[in-house]
C-alpha positions, 0 to 999 in steps of 0.5 A: 903794477898794482895800483890797489894792492892794499899794501902800499907798494907798487907791485903785488907780492910774488905770491898773493892770495886774497879771500882764497880757501884751501891753498897748498904750497908744497915741495922744495922750491926756492924763490930768489928775489935778490935782483929786486929793489929795496921795498919793491914787493913782498914775498908770500902773502895770504890775506883773508884766506883760510885753511892754507898750508905752506911747506918746504919753501925757501925764500931768499933775499926778499926786499920786503916782508918775506911771508905774511898771513893777514886776517886769516884762519887755520894757517899751517907753515912748516919746513920754511927757510928764510935767508936775507939781509935787506931791511924790512925783510921780516921772516914769518909774520902772523898778523890778525890771524886766528889758529896758526902753526909755524913748525920746523922753520929757520929764519935769518933776515933783515928785520924781525923773524918769528913774529905776531902782529895785529895791523889795521882792520875791523874790530874783530881782526885779532890774533889768537891761538898761534904756535911756533914750535921747533924754529931756529932764529939768527937775529942780526938786525932786529928781534927773534921771537915775539910780538913785535911793534904793530899791536892795533888789536888784541893778541892772545894764546900765543906760544913760542916753544922748543926753539933756539936763537943762534945769534942775537946781535942787534943793539941799535935800539935796546928799547925795542930790541931783544931775543924774546920780546913783547913790544906793544908799539901801537894802540891800547891793546890787551896782550894776554896768555903768551908763553915762551918755553924751552928756548935756548939763546946761544949768543946774545948781545942785547936784551935776552927778554924785553917787554915794553909798551913803546907807544907814548900815547898808550894809557891802558895797554895790558900785557898779562898772563905771560910766562917764560919757562925753561929759558937759557941764554949767554951774554947780553945786557939786562932784560927789561919789563917796562910799562912806561909807568903811565895811565893804566898800563900794566905788565904781569909776567912770570919767570920759571927756570930762566938761566942767564950766563949760568945763573938761575933767576930768583927773587934774590938776584933778579935786580942784576938781570932785569930792569923793572918799572913800578907798574909791572909785576914779576913773579917767580914760582907763584911768589911776587 
């Protein structure tokens, strides 16, 4: 048992590192947590760690978040595969972390897959300079790539690049779901300088793109300098950009070469592809 593990569960994660430096998990090992009960324990957690590397690991059927970094710096994750179905078994969650790369990974799990968050913590516990590259997502229950829900501190300089969504078929709540998302669920936060580039969504049931300020209390959340470049998708209901039109909330997003169901998004046809509220600004090739 872990009475003071700081994560609200009765047991520590399967692999747990706190305030450690230069940890390496390497090889072709597999951790199968299929016999654990729902929410019993998390998978791999680096908390307040720096210069850590994970490569070659496979995680199966985690009963809670599969791989998490929290309040860390200089994290490298590569060649990791996550397979699971249990609710809340998020794939790779980069939380309150500065300088992280996630390369050549695969995830299909019971919640969000490749995600950036800012949970609670000190005022400087931000997320910044994070890149996901050449990753493959199969999103059966929630979101595939993006900033997802917990946004208690600022988030900036995040890149999702050269990746693919095999399937994105979760539609249980299209307010907060989508293949490529920025969902600000908590806090009055600045989310700035976010790039989604060279991503193909092969089959999409819900929203291909969703930018939404979910919190009804948010009055000054700003999502700025967001660019979607070279995005292709098939299927799906309209994408959305929505600030809730309350307070001083703001979303500014640019689309460059976004192609939906064989048709390129333009100023002239965007109403057929995108729902937009009055406090959001959408540009194409630099023109409003």
